[in-house]
PyMOL CGO cylinders between C-alpha atoms (Angstrom):
from pymol import cmd
from pymol.cgo import CYLINDER

trace = [
    CYLINDER, -3.85, 4.44, -5.06, -0.22, 3.55, -4.28, 0.3, 1, 1, 1, 1, 1, 1,
    CYLINDER, -0.22, 3.55, -4.28, 0.63, 7.19, -3.73, 0.3, 1, 1, 1, 1, 1, 1,
    CYLINDER, 0.63, 7.19, -3.73, -2.55, 7.67, -1.67, 0.3, 1, 1, 1, 1, 1, 1,
    CYLINDER, -2.55, 7.67, -1.67, -1.63, 4.79, 0.63, 0.3, 1, 1, 1, 1, 1, 1,
    CYLINDER, -1.63, 4.79, 0.63, 1.84, 6.20, 1.26, 0.3, 1, 1, 1, 1, 1, 1,
    CYLINDER, 1.84, 6.20, 1.26, 0.51, 9.73, 1.79, 0.3, 1, 1, 1, 1, 1, 1,
    CYLINDER, 0.51, 9.73, 1.79, -2.00, 8.41, 4.33, 0.3, 1, 1, 1, 1, 1, 1,
    CYLINDER, -2.00, 8.41, 4.33, 0.80, 6.53, 6.10, 0.3, 1, 1, 1, 1, 1, 1,
    CYLINDER, 0.80, 6.53, 6.10, 3.06, 9.60, 6.10, 0.3, 1, 1, 1, 1, 1, 1,
    CYLINDER, 3.06, 9.60, 6.10, 0.32, 11.87, 7.48, 0.3, 1, 1, 1, 1, 1, 1,
    CYLINDER, 0.32, 11.87, 7.48, -0.54, 9.45, 10.28, 0.3, 1, 1, 1, 1, 1, 1,
    CYLINDER, -0.54, 9.45, 10.28, 3.13, 9.00, 11.25, 0.3, 1, 1, 1, 1, 1, 1,
    CYLINDER, 3.13, 9.00, 11.25, 3.71, 12.77, 11.18, 0.3, 1, 1, 1, 1, 1, 1,
    CYLINDER, 3.71, 12.77, 11.18, 0.72, 13.27, 13.45, 0.3, 1, 1, 1, 1, 1, 1,
    CYLINDER, 0.72, 13.27, 13.45, 2.01, 10.63, 15.88, 0.3, 1, 1, 1, 1, 1, 1,
    CYLINDER, 2.01, 10.63, 15.88, 5.48, 12.20, 16.00, 0.3, 1, 1, 1, 1, 1, 1,
    CYLINDER, 5.48, 12.20, 16.00, 4.19, 15.76, 16.43, 0.3, 1, 1, 1, 1, 1, 1,
    CYLINDER, 4.19, 15.76, 16.43, 3.58, 15.28, 20.16, 0.3, 1, 1, 1, 1, 1, 1,
    CYLINDER, 3.58, 15.28, 20.16, 6.89, 13.48, 20.73, 0.3, 1, 1, 1, 1, 1, 1,
    CYLINDER, 6.89, 13.48, 20.73, 9.50, 14.89, 18.40, 0.3, 1, 1, 1, 1, 1, 1,
    CYLINDER, 9.50, 14.89, 18.40, 10.21, 17.45, 15.69, 0.3, 1, 1, 1, 1, 1, 1,
    CYLINDER, 10.21, 17.45, 15.69, 11.02, 14.89, 12.99, 0.3, 1, 1, 1, 1, 1, 1,
    CYLINDER, 11.02, 14.89, 12.99, 10.11, 15.54, 9.38, 0.3, 1, 1, 1, 1, 1, 1,
    CYLINDER, 10.11, 15.54, 9.38, 8.68, 12.67, 7.33, 0.3, 1, 1, 1, 1, 1, 1,
    CYLINDER, 8.68, 12.67, 7.33, 9.02, 12.67, 3.53, 0.3, 1, 1, 1, 1, 1, 1,
    CYLINDER, 9.02, 12.67, 3.53, 8.09, 10.26, 0.74, 0.3, 1, 1, 1, 1, 1, 1,
    CYLINDER, 8.09, 10.26, 0.74, 11.09, 9.96, -1.55, 0.3, 1, 1, 1, 1, 1, 1,
    CYLINDER, 11.09, 9.96, -1.55, 13.67, 7.61, -3.01, 0.3, 1, 1, 1, 1, 1, 1,
    CYLINDER, 13.67, 7.61, -3.01, 16.34, 7.06, -0.36, 0.3, 1, 1, 1, 1, 1, 1,
    CYLINDER, 16.34, 7.06, -0.36, 18.61, 5.78, -3.14, 0.3, 1, 1, 1, 1, 1, 1,
    CYLINDER, 18.61, 5.78, -3.14, 19.04, 9.38, -4.31, 0.3, 1, 1, 1, 1, 1, 1,
    CYLINDER, 19.04, 9.38, -4.31, 20.61, 10.49, -1.02, 0.3, 1, 1, 1, 1, 1, 1,
    CYLINDER, 20.61, 10.49, -1.02, 24.23, 10.44, -2.20, 0.3, 1, 1, 1, 1, 1, 1,
    CYLINDER, 24.23, 10.44, -2.20, 23.41, 12.11, -5.52, 0.3, 1, 1, 1, 1, 1, 1,
    CYLINDER, 23.41, 12.11, -5.52, 22.88, 15.79, -6.38, 0.3, 1, 1, 1, 1, 1, 1,
    CYLINDER, 22.88, 15.79, -6.38, 19.10, 15.17, -6.39, 0.3, 1, 1, 1, 1, 1, 1,
    CYLINDER, 19.10, 15.17, -6.39, 19.16, 13.98, -2.78, 0.3, 1, 1, 1, 1, 1, 1,
    CYLINDER, 19.16, 13.98, -2.78, 20.19, 17.22, -1.08, 0.3, 1, 1, 1, 1, 1, 1,
    CYLINDER, 20.19, 17.22, -1.08, 16.81, 17.62, 0.64, 0.3, 1, 1, 1, 1, 1, 1,
    CYLINDER, 16.81, 17.62, 0.64, 16.82, 14.10, 2.11, 0.3, 1, 1, 1, 1, 1, 1,
    CYLINDER, 16.82, 14.10, 2.11, 19.29, 14.75, 4.92, 0.3, 1, 1, 1, 1, 1, 1,
    CYLINDER, 19.29, 14.75, 4.92, 17.96, 14.82, 8.49, 0.3, 1, 1, 1, 1, 1, 1,
    CYLINDER, 17.96, 14.82, 8.49, 14.58, 13.33, 7.59, 0.3, 1, 1, 1, 1, 1, 1,
    CYLINDER, 14.58, 13.33, 7.59, 12.60, 10.15, 8.03, 0.3, 1, 1, 1, 1, 1, 1,
    CYLINDER, 12.60, 10.15, 8.03, 12.24, 8.85, 4.48, 0.3, 1, 1, 1, 1, 1, 1,
    CYLINDER, 12.24, 8.85, 4.48, 9.46, 6.55, 3.29, 0.3, 1, 1, 1, 1, 1, 1,
    CYLINDER, 9.46, 6.55, 3.29, 10.49, 4.64, 0.15, 0.3, 1, 1, 1, 1, 1, 1,
    CYLINDER, 10.49, 4.64, 0.15, 8.60, 2.05, -1.88, 0.3, 1, 1, 1, 1, 1, 1,
    CYLINDER, 8.60, 2.05, -1.88, 11.11, -0.72, -2.65, 0.3, 1, 1, 1, 1, 1, 1,
    CYLINDER, 11.11, -0.72, -2.65, 8.94, -3.51, -4.08, 0.3, 1, 1, 1, 1, 1, 1,
    CYLINDER, 8.94, -3.51, -4.08, 5.44, -4.27, -5.38, 0.3, 1, 1, 1, 1, 1, 1,
    CYLINDER, 5.44, -4.27, -5.38, 4.00, -7.78, -5.16, 0.3, 1, 1, 1, 1, 1, 1,
    CYLINDER, 4.00, -7.78, -5.16, 0.70, -9.17, -6.41, 0.3, 1, 1, 1, 1, 1, 1,
    CYLINDER, 0.70, -9.17, -6.41, -1.32, -10.98, -3.74, 0.3, 1, 1, 1, 1, 1, 1,
    CYLINDER, -1.32, -10.98, -3.74, -1.53, -14.47, -5.23, 0.3, 1, 1, 1, 1, 1, 1,
    CYLINDER, -1.53, -14.47, -5.23, -4.38, -15.67, -3.01, 0.3, 1, 1, 1, 1, 1, 1,
    CYLINDER, -4.38, -15.67, -3.01, -6.75, -13.09, -4.51, 0.3, 1, 1, 1, 1, 1, 1,
    CYLINDER, -6.75, -13.09, -4.51, -5.68, -13.50, -8.12, 0.3, 1, 1, 1, 1, 1, 1,
    CYLINDER, -5.68, -13.50, -8.12, -8.45, -15.80, -9.40, 0.3, 1, 1, 1, 1, 1, 1,
    CYLINDER, -8.45, -15.80, -9.40, -11.53, -13.66, -8.89, 0.3, 1, 1, 1, 1, 1, 1,
    CYLINDER, -11.53, -13.66, -8.89, -14.63, -13.69, -11.03, 0.3, 1, 1, 1, 1, 1, 1,
    CYLINDER, -14.63, -13.69, -11.03, -15.02, -11.06, -13.73, 0.3, 1, 1, 1, 1, 1, 1,
    CYLINDER, -15.02, -11.06, -13.73, -18.79, -10.94, -13.10, 0.3, 1, 1, 1, 1, 1, 1,
    CYLINDER, -18.79, -10.94, -13.10, -20.01, -7.93, -11.15, 0.3, 1, 1, 1, 1, 1, 1,
    CYLINDER, -20.01, -7.93, -11.15, -23.28, -7.61, -9.24, 0.3, 1, 1, 1, 1, 1, 1,
    CYLINDER, -23.28, -7.61, -9.24, -26.14, -6.79, -11.62, 0.3, 1, 1, 1, 1, 1, 1,
    CYLINDER, -26.14, -6.79, -11.62, -27.80, -3.43, -11.97, 0.3, 1, 1, 1, 1, 1, 1,
    CYLINDER, -27.80, -3.43, -11.97, -31.06, -2.70, -13.76, 0.3, 1, 1, 1, 1, 1, 1,
    CYLINDER, -31.06, -2.70, -13.76, -31.49, -6.22, -15.12, 0.3, 1, 1, 1, 1, 1, 1,
    CYLINDER, -31.49, -6.22, -15.12, -28.01, -6.61, -16.60, 0.3, 1, 1, 1, 1, 1, 1,
    CYLINDER, -28.01, -6.61, -16.60, -24.83, -8.33, -15.48, 0.3, 1, 1, 1, 1, 1, 1,
    CYLINDER, -24.83, -8.33, -15.48, -21.57, -6.47, -15.96, 0.3, 1, 1, 1, 1, 1, 1,
    CYLINDER, -21.57, -6.47, -15.96, -18.23, -8.10, -16.70, 0.3, 1, 1, 1, 1, 1, 1,
    CYLINDER, -18.23, -8.10, -16.70, -15.04, -6.31, -15.59, 0.3, 1, 1, 1, 1, 1, 1,
    CYLINDER, -15.04, -6.31, -15.59, -11.54, -7.61, -15.09, 0.3, 1, 1, 1, 1, 1, 1,
    CYLINDER, -11.54, -7.61, -15.09, -10.99, -8.21, -11.36, 0.3, 1, 1, 1, 1, 1, 1,
    CYLINDER, -10.99, -8.21, -11.36, -8.85, -5.68, -9.44, 0.3, 1, 1, 1, 1, 1, 1,
    CYLINDER, -8.85, -5.68, -9.44, -5.12, -6.21, -9.02, 0.3, 1, 1, 1, 1, 1, 1,
    CYLINDER, -5.12, -6.21, -9.02, -4.44, -6.64, -5.30, 0.3, 1, 1, 1, 1, 1, 1,
    CYLINDER, -4.44, -6.64, -5.30, -0.97, -5.53, -4.28, 0.3, 1, 1, 1, 1, 1, 1,
    CYLINDER, -0.97, -5.53, -4.28, 1.36, -5.80, -1.33, 0.3, 1, 1, 1, 1, 1, 1,
    CYLINDER, 1.36, -5.80, -1.33, 3.79, -2.90, -1.04, 0.3, 1, 1, 1, 1, 1, 1,
    CYLINDER, 3.79, -2.90, -1.04, 7.17, -3.23, 0.65, 0.3, 1, 1, 1, 1, 1, 1,
    CYLINDER, 7.17, -3.23, 0.65, 7.83, 0.07, 2.37, 0.3, 1, 1, 1, 1, 1, 1,
    CYLINDER, 7.83, 0.07, 2.37, 11.22, 1.12, 3.75, 0.3, 1, 1, 1, 1, 1, 1,
    CYLINDER, 11.22, 1.12, 3.75, 11.41, 3.61, 6.62, 0.3, 1, 1, 1, 1, 1, 1,
    CYLINDER, 11.41, 3.61, 6.62, 14.88, 5.14, 6.81, 0.3, 1, 1, 1, 1, 1, 1,
    CYLINDER, 14.88, 5.14, 6.81, 16.11, 7.50, 9.54, 0.3, 1, 1, 1, 1, 1, 1,
    CYLINDER, 16.11, 7.50, 9.54, 18.65, 9.57, 7.64, 0.3, 1, 1, 1, 1, 1, 1,
    CYLINDER, 18.65, 9.57, 7.64, 20.75, 11.35, 10.28, 0.3, 1, 1, 1, 1, 1, 1,
    CYLINDER, 20.75, 11.35, 10.28, 24.52, 11.50, 9.96, 0.3, 1, 1, 1, 1, 1, 1,
    CYLINDER, 24.52, 11.50, 9.96, 27.45, 12.02, 12.27, 0.3, 1, 1, 1, 1, 1, 1,
    CYLINDER, 27.45, 12.02, 12.27, 26.62, 12.79, 15.89, 0.3, 1, 1, 1, 1, 1, 1,
    CYLINDER, 26.62, 12.79, 15.89, 22.91, 12.26, 15.22, 0.3, 1, 1, 1, 1, 1, 1,
    CYLINDER, 22.91, 12.26, 15.22, 23.11, 8.46, 14.97, 0.3, 1, 1, 1, 1, 1, 1,
    CYLINDER, 23.11, 8.46, 14.97, 21.50, 8.00, 18.39, 0.3, 1, 1, 1, 1, 1, 1,
    CYLINDER, 21.50, 8.00, 18.39, 18.71, 10.37, 17.31, 0.3, 1, 1, 1, 1, 1, 1,
    CYLINDER, 18.71, 10.37, 17.31, 18.17, 8.18, 14.24, 0.3, 1, 1, 1, 1, 1, 1,
    CYLINDER, 18.17, 8.18, 14.24, 17.80, 5.12, 16.48, 0.3, 1, 1, 1, 1, 1, 1,
    CYLINDER, 17.80, 5.12, 16.48, 15.39, 6.97, 18.75, 0.3, 1, 1, 1, 1, 1, 1,
    CYLINDER, 15.39, 6.97, 18.75, 13.19, 7.96, 15.81, 0.3, 1, 1, 1, 1, 1, 1,
    CYLINDER, 13.19, 7.96, 15.81, 13.37, 4.44, 14.39, 0.3, 1, 1, 1, 1, 1, 1,
    CYLINDER, 13.37, 4.44, 14.39, 11.97, 3.24, 17.72, 0.3, 1, 1, 1, 1, 1, 1,
    CYLINDER, 11.97, 3.24, 17.72, 9.14, 5.78, 17.40, 0.3, 1, 1, 1, 1, 1, 1,
    CYLINDER, 9.14, 5.78, 17.40, 8.25, 4.38, 13.96, 0.3, 1, 1, 1, 1, 1, 1,
    CYLINDER, 8.25, 4.38, 13.96, 8.09, 0.82, 15.27, 0.3, 1, 1, 1, 1, 1, 1,
    CYLINDER, 8.09, 0.82, 15.27, 6.06, 1.89, 18.31, 0.3, 1, 1, 1, 1, 1, 1,
    CYLINDER, 6.06, 1.89, 18.31, 3.66, 3.81, 16.08, 0.3, 1, 1, 1, 1, 1, 1,
    CYLINDER, 3.66, 3.81, 16.08, 3.06, 0.83, 13.77, 0.3, 1, 1, 1, 1, 1, 1,
    CYLINDER, 3.06, 0.83, 13.77, 2.70, -1.47, 16.78, 0.3, 1, 1, 1, 1, 1, 1,
    CYLINDER, 2.70, -1.47, 16.78, 0.00, 0.77, 18.23, 0.3, 1, 1, 1, 1, 1, 1,
    CYLINDER, 0.00, 0.77, 18.23, -1.81, 1.24, 14.91, 0.3, 1, 1, 1, 1, 1, 1,
    CYLINDER, -1.81, 1.24, 14.91, -1.44, -1.27, 12.10, 0.3, 1, 1, 1, 1, 1, 1,
    CYLINDER, -1.44, -1.27, 12.10, -4.75, -0.78, 10.24, 0.3, 1, 1, 1, 1, 1, 1,
    CYLINDER, -4.75, -0.78, 10.24, -5.24, 2.35, 8.14, 0.3, 1, 1, 1, 1, 1, 1,
    CYLINDER, -5.24, 2.35, 8.14, -8.15, 3.73, 6.13, 0.3, 1, 1, 1, 1, 1, 1,
    CYLINDER, -8.15, 3.73, 6.13, -9.26, 7.10, 4.81, 0.3, 1, 1, 1, 1, 1, 1,
    CYLINDER, -9.26, 7.10, 4.81, -12.42, 6.97, 6.93, 0.3, 1, 1, 1, 1, 1, 1,
    CYLINDER, -12.42, 6.97, 6.93, -10.43, 6.54, 10.17, 0.3, 1, 1, 1, 1, 1, 1,
    CYLINDER, -10.43, 6.54, 10.17, -7.67, 8.98, 9.23, 0.3, 1, 1, 1, 1, 1, 1,
    CYLINDER, -7.67, 8.98, 9.23, -7.29, 12.04, 11.42, 0.3, 1, 1, 1, 1, 1, 1,
    CYLINDER, -7.29, 12.04, 11.42, -5.09, 13.87, 8.91, 0.3, 1, 1, 1, 1, 1, 1,
    CYLINDER, -5.09, 13.87, 8.91, -6.79, 13.96, 5.53, 0.3, 1, 1, 1, 1, 1, 1,
    CYLINDER, -6.79, 13.96, 5.53, -5.08, 17.19, 4.54, 0.3, 1, 1, 1, 1, 1, 1,
    CYLINDER, -5.08, 17.19, 4.54, -3.05, 15.95, 1.60, 0.3, 1, 1, 1, 1, 1, 1,
    CYLINDER, -3.05, 15.95, 1.60, -5.28, 13.18, 0.23, 0.3, 1, 1, 1, 1, 1, 1,
    CYLINDER, -5.28, 13.18, 0.23, -7.23, 13.84, -2.97, 0.3, 1, 1, 1, 1, 1, 1,
    CYLINDER, -7.23, 13.84, -2.97, -10.72, 12.62, -2.13, 0.3, 1, 1, 1, 1, 1, 1,
    CYLINDER, -10.72, 12.62, -2.13, -11.89, 13.14, -5.73, 0.3, 1, 1, 1, 1, 1, 1,
    CYLINDER, -11.89, 13.14, -5.73, -10.35, 9.83, -6.81, 0.3, 1, 1, 1, 1, 1, 1,
    CYLINDER, -10.35, 9.83, -6.81, -13.01, 7.14, -7.18, 0.3, 1, 1, 1, 1, 1, 1,
    CYLINDER, -13.01, 7.14, -7.18, -11.23, 4.44, -5.18, 0.3, 1, 1, 1, 1, 1, 1,
    CYLINDER, -11.23, 4.44, -5.18, -9.85, 6.59, -2.34, 0.3, 1, 1, 1, 1, 1, 1,
    CYLINDER, -9.85, 6.59, -2.34, -12.81, 6.27, 0.10, 0.3, 1, 1, 1, 1, 1, 1,
    CYLINDER, -12.81, 6.27, 0.10, -12.47, 2.46, -0.12, 0.3, 1, 1, 1, 1, 1, 1,
    CYLINDER, -12.47, 2.46, -0.12, -8.76, 2.34, 0.68, 0.3, 1, 1, 1, 1, 1, 1,
    CYLINDER, -8.76, 2.34, 0.68, -7.85, 0.20, 3.67, 0.3, 1, 1, 1, 1, 1, 1,
    CYLINDER, -7.85, 0.20, 3.67, -4.58, -1.57, 4.44, 0.3, 1, 1, 1, 1, 1, 1,
    CYLINDER, -4.58, -1.57, 4.44, -2.58, -3.18, 7.23, 0.3, 1, 1, 1, 1, 1, 1,
    CYLINDER, -2.58, -3.18, 7.23, 1.11, -2.92, 8.09, 0.3, 1, 1, 1, 1, 1, 1,
    CYLINDER, 1.11, -2.92, 8.09, 3.23, -5.95, 9.01, 0.3, 1, 1, 1, 1, 1, 1,
    CYLINDER, 3.23, -5.95, 9.01, 6.86, -5.85, 10.11, 0.3, 1, 1, 1, 1, 1, 1,
    CYLINDER, 6.86, -5.85, 10.11, 8.99, -7.54, 7.45, 0.3, 1, 1, 1, 1, 1, 1,
    CYLINDER, 8.99, -7.54, 7.45, 12.35, -8.94, 8.56, 0.3, 1, 1, 1, 1, 1, 1,
    CYLINDER, 12.35, -8.94, 8.56, 15.20, -9.17, 6.06, 0.3, 1, 1, 1, 1, 1, 1,
    CYLINDER, 15.20, -9.17, 6.06, 18.12, -11.59, 6.27, 0.3, 1, 1, 1, 1, 1, 1,
    CYLINDER, 18.12, -11.59, 6.27, 21.65, -10.15, 6.27, 0.3, 1, 1, 1, 1, 1, 1,
    CYLINDER, 21.65, -10.15, 6.27, 22.03, -11.23, 2.65, 0.3, 1, 1, 1, 1, 1, 1,
    CYLINDER, 22.03, -11.23, 2.65, 18.80, -9.46, 1.67, 0.3, 1, 1, 1, 1, 1, 1,
    CYLINDER, 18.80, -9.46, 1.67, 19.90, -6.33, 3.53, 0.3, 1, 1, 1, 1, 1, 1,
    CYLINDER, 19.90, -6.33, 3.53, 23.16, -6.36, 1.59, 0.3, 1, 1, 1, 1, 1, 1,
    CYLINDER, 23.16, -6.36, 1.59, 21.29, -6.67, -1.73, 0.3, 1, 1, 1, 1, 1, 1,
    CYLINDER, 21.29, -6.67, -1.73, 18.80, -3.98, -0.73, 0.3, 1, 1, 1, 1, 1, 1,
    CYLINDER, 18.80, -3.98, -0.73, 21.33, -1.32, 0.12, 0.3, 1, 1, 1, 1, 1, 1,
    CYLINDER, 21.33, -1.32, 0.12, 23.53, -2.34, -2.79, 0.3, 1, 1, 1, 1, 1, 1,
    CYLINDER, 23.53, -2.34, -2.79, 20.61, -1.78, -5.18, 0.3, 1, 1, 1, 1, 1, 1,
    CYLINDER, 20.61, -1.78, -5.18, 19.85, 1.56, -3.51, 0.3, 1, 1, 1, 1, 1, 1,
    CYLINDER, 19.85, 1.56, -3.51, 23.45, 2.57, -4.17, 0.3, 1, 1, 1, 1, 1, 1,
    CYLINDER, 23.45, 2.57, -4.17, 24.26, 3.91, -0.73, 0.3, 1, 1, 1, 1, 1, 1,
    CYLINDER, 24.26, 3.91, -0.73, 25.51, 3.15, 2.73, 0.3, 1, 1, 1, 1, 1, 1,
    CYLINDER, 25.51, 3.15, 2.73, 23.18, 1.43, 5.14, 0.3, 1, 1, 1, 1, 1, 1,
    CYLINDER, 23.18, 1.43, 5.14, 21.28, 3.70, 7.55, 0.3, 1, 1, 1, 1, 1, 1,
    CYLINDER, 21.28, 3.70, 7.55, 18.99, 2.83, 10.48, 0.3, 1, 1, 1, 1, 1, 1,
    CYLINDER, 18.99, 2.83, 10.48, 15.89, 1.39, 8.80, 0.3, 1, 1, 1, 1, 1, 1,
    CYLINDER, 15.89, 1.39, 8.80, 12.91, -0.88, 9.16, 0.3, 1, 1, 1, 1, 1, 1,
    CYLINDER, 12.91, -0.88, 9.16, 10.80, -2.48, 6.44, 0.3, 1, 1, 1, 1, 1, 1,
    CYLINDER, 10.80, -2.48, 6.44, 7.07, -3.13, 6.54, 0.3, 1, 1, 1, 1, 1, 1,
    CYLINDER, 7.07, -3.13, 6.54, 4.73, -5.01, 4.25, 0.3, 1, 1, 1, 1, 1, 1,
    CYLINDER, 4.73, -5.01, 4.25, 1.68, -2.93, 3.38, 0.3, 1, 1, 1, 1, 1, 1,
    CYLINDER, 1.68, -2.93, 3.38, -1.29, -5.19, 2.59, 0.3, 1, 1, 1, 1, 1, 1,
    CYLINDER, -1.29, -5.19, 2.59, -3.41, -4.69, 0.41, 0.3, 1, 1, 1, 1, 1, 1,
    CYLINDER, -3.41, -4.69, 0.41, -3.86, -1.97, -2.16, 0.3, 1, 1, 1, 1, 1, 1,
    CYLINDER, -3.86, -1.97, -2.16, -6.48, -2.77, -4.78, 0.3, 1, 1, 1, 1, 1, 1,
    CYLINDER, -6.48, -2.77, -4.78, -6.13, -1.19, -8.23, 0.3, 1, 1, 1, 1, 1, 1,
    CYLINDER, -6.13, -1.19, -8.23, -8.82, -1.23, -10.89, 0.3, 1, 1, 1, 1, 1, 1,
    CYLINDER, -8.82, -1.23, -10.89, -9.71, 0.87, -13.91, 0.3, 1, 1, 1, 1, 1, 1,
    CYLINDER, -9.71, 0.87, -13.91, -13.39, -0.21, -13.68, 0.3, 1, 1, 1, 1, 1, 1,
    CYLINDER, -13.39, -0.21, -13.68, -13.56, -0.70, -17.45, 0.3, 1, 1, 1, 1, 1, 1,
    CYLINDER, -13.56, -0.70, -17.45, -16.66, -2.62, -18.53, 0.3, 1, 1, 1, 1, 1, 1,
    CYLINDER, -16.66, -2.62, -18.53, -15.87, -5.52, -20.85, 0.3, 1, 1, 1, 1, 1, 1,
    CYLINDER, -15.87, -5.52, -20.85, -19.50, -6.28, -21.68, 0.3, 1, 1, 1, 1, 1, 1,
    CYLINDER, -19.50, -6.28, -21.68, -23.01, -6.21, -20.30, 0.3, 1, 1, 1, 1, 1, 1,
    CYLINDER, -23.01, -6.21, -20.30, -25.43, -9.08, -20.71, 0.3, 1, 1, 1, 1, 1, 1,
    CYLINDER, -25.43, -9.08, -20.71, -29.07, -9.53, -19.67, 0.3, 1, 1, 1, 1, 1, 1,
    CYLINDER, -29.07, -9.53, -19.67, -29.76, -11.63, -16.62, 0.3, 1, 1, 1, 1, 1, 1,
    CYLINDER, -29.76, -11.63, -16.62, -31.23, -15.09, -16.91, 0.3, 1, 1, 1, 1, 1, 1,
    CYLINDER, -31.23, -15.09, -16.91, -34.53, -14.71, -15.09, 0.3, 1, 1, 1, 1, 1, 1,
    CYLINDER, -34.53, -14.71, -15.09, -36.23, -18.01, -15.90, 0.3, 1, 1, 1, 1, 1, 1,
    CYLINDER, -36.23, -18.01, -15.90, -35.43, -21.30, -17.53, 0.3, 1, 1, 1, 1, 1, 1,
    CYLINDER, -35.43, -21.30, -17.53, -37.90, -23.15, -19.75, 0.3, 1, 1, 1, 1, 1, 1,
    CYLINDER, -37.90, -23.15, -19.75, -37.64, -26.88, -20.07, 0.3, 1, 1, 1, 1, 1, 1,
    CYLINDER, -37.64, -26.88, -20.07, -39.61, -29.05, -22.46, 0.3, 1, 1, 1, 1, 1, 1,
    CYLINDER, -39.61, -29.05, -22.46, -39.58, -32.60, -21.32, 0.3, 1, 1, 1, 1, 1, 1,
    CYLINDER, -39.58, -32.60, -21.32, -41.24, -35.28, -23.39, 0.3, 1, 1, 1, 1, 1, 1,
    CYLINDER, -41.24, -35.28, -23.39, -42.04, -38.72, -22.20, 0.3, 1, 1, 1, 1, 1, 1,
    CYLINDER, -42.04, -38.72, -22.20, -41.77, -41.78, -24.33, 0.3, 1, 1, 1, 1, 1, 1,
    CYLINDER, -41.77, -41.78, -24.33, -43.98, -44.82, -23.78, 0.3, 1, 1, 1, 1, 1, 1,
    CYLINDER, -43.98, -44.82, -23.78, -42.37, -47.84, -22.28, 0.3, 1, 1, 1, 1, 1, 1,
    CYLINDER, -42.37, -47.84, -22.28, -41.51, -50.44, -24.85, 0.3, 1, 1, 1, 1, 1, 1,
]
cmd.load_cgo(trace, "trace")
């Protein structure tokens, strides 16, 4: 589901840019740029997952699922995640202004459309619809502002020089294995046997 969310985001951004620019969008680790494995990252918009966070407000959900055929099913509740996604415009030298222009396009795109789902996607070419949870995927994008100290830590951990970038918080991706813990019959009626005692 994490990969599906990022593929959906990439496809929608590519479609938006197609009528405005010739930029190429890739999903990859921007931290590899200055290594031998990062040769193909130059002159691209790079989408990188930099952090995964559990949504604490949805953590305490019931394990009971809606009954089917007279039984109640218990499953562990899904893990609801927020993804921190880094958009980097990787253009060197004389192309710095081009990087800033394309960074503006990214922000404008996510301002104009901040809710994404498979059902409303106009791309759909690279998403595997055979996965059980894919049709249910829906998420929003929120601009996430880093302090100067956080920016320093971020690019230090990525091992490279800072490039024009923007970070967004992708909320929510729900992951579940749908493993049944147990099934129990429903309680359909309650019998009570009340006895009265004479007043003494």
